[in-house]
N, C-alpha and C positions, 0 to 999 in steps of 0.2 A: 673264385678267389680263395674261399675258405678251404676248399680241397687242396689248392696249391700251397697255402700256408701250412696245412696239416702235413703235406708231404715234405715240405721244407724242414719242418720241425722234426719229423720222423727221420729224414735224411741226416740231420745233424747228429742225432742219437736219441734214444729213448731209454728210460731206466726203470727197473723194477724196484720194489721196496726192500728186497733182500740185500743185506750187506751194507745198508745205509746206517749212519749214526743216528741216534735219537734226535739230535739237533737238526740234521738234514731232513728227517722224516717230518718233524714238526714244521719246519719252514715250507716243505712241499705240500703239507696237508692244510695249511692256512691260506686262505685266499689273499691275493695281493690287495693292499689298500690303494684306491685310486690316487690318494694324495702322495703315495710313495713314488709313483711314476708320472705324475702330472708334468713335471719338468721335461720329460722326454717327448711329449706331444707338441711342444713348441717348435717353432722354426728357429734355427740358429745360424751362426755365421761360419761354422766350421765345415770342413769336408774331410771325410775319412775315405782314403783310397787304399786298396790293398792288392796284393799279389799272393796267390796260393799255388805253389809249385813244390813238387817233391820228386826225388829221384828214386827209381827202383834199384834193386840190388845189381842189375846189369848196367846201371848208369843212365837209363832212359828217363827223360823228364816227363812228368805227368802233372796236369793242372786240374783246377776245379771247373774247367770249361763246360758251360751248359748247366752247371749246378747252381743251386740257390746259395747266395751269401746272405747272412743275416747280421744285423746290428741289433743287439738286445740291451735294453736299458738295465742298469744295476738296480737290484731289489734283493731283499732277503731270499725270495723265491728263486730269482735268477742265480744268486750265489750258490744256493743249495743244489740247483741243477748242474751248474758248472763243476762243483766239487764232486757230485755224484758221477757225472759223465767222464770228466777229465782228471779227477783227483787233485784239482787245483782251481783257484779262482783267478790265477794270473795268466797261465798259458798251458796248453796241453794238446795231446793227440790221443784219440781212442782208435786203436787199430781195428780195421775191418774184420780181421780174423777173430776178434773177441765177440763179434756179432752185435746186433742191434740191442739197445737198452730200452726197456719199457717202463714208462711211468704209469701209475694207476689212472691218472687223468691230467690233462693240461689245464691250468688256470686260464679261463677265457680272457682275462685281462692281460695275462702274459702273452698269449697268442696275438691279441690285438695291438700290443705294444711293440711287436717286432717290426723292424724295417727290413725289407727284403728286396734283393735285386739278383740278377744273374751274372755269373762270371762269363767274361768274353772268351774267345778262342785261345787267348794267351794265359788265361787264369787271373785276369784283372777284374776288379770290381770297385765301385765308388758310390758313396752316399753323400749327397749335398745337403746343405741347410741343417746340419746337425747341431743341436744345442749343447752347451757346456755340460759336462757330466762324465760319469763312468759308464762305459759300454763294453759289451763282449762281442767281438767279431767272430763269426763261426762259418764254416763251410765244410764240404767234403771233397777229398781228393781220392778217388778210387779208380782202380783199373783191374782188368782180369789178368791175373798171374797165370803161371803154368798149371796150378792145381786149385787155386782159390782166388777170391777177390782180395786184392792187396790195397795198401794205403789206409785211409780212414778219415774220421772226422777231426777237425782241428779248431782250436779256439785261442784267442788272445784277448786279454783285458786291455782296453784302450781308454786313457784319460784324455778327454777332449776339452780344451780351454782356449779362450782368447781369440776366436775368429781365425783359426789357422788351418793349414792342411796337415793332416796326420796320416803318415804312411805306415801301413801294417804289412808285415811279411808273415805269412802262414806257411808252414808250421813255425 
């Protein structure tokens, strides 16, 4: 399971320290406080369902089928990662052509706070019993192009409240 989570995180993207702002570096170097993400460990009344599909330049549809989809609780560390990987804490895509991003290390509490599932054959994923809060939905949509891997990792910020179904479209 630990190996699977590590691969899921690596598949989403990894990031090196070069090119990060001082604020991002500081947030990524400080461990997450348990109290910052305690809310995310509870069972909630919300469901987050998503679809991750992208078209190639020739119009062919590709999805996250078989890939891990992650639901990541908001924290200073998570925001710094999203900003570093995607250039935003709202939504983004990191093209596969840009290569993997490497972090010096992953905070173990960050890794243990991830909710992970697999995308089905159509690129759908779902998380049940999600507590109210801010989350980041991430996955990868990649395929072999004529000369390189195309597509990339995608993310969207999700505000979940009030025992409802939240639908997420990625990218």
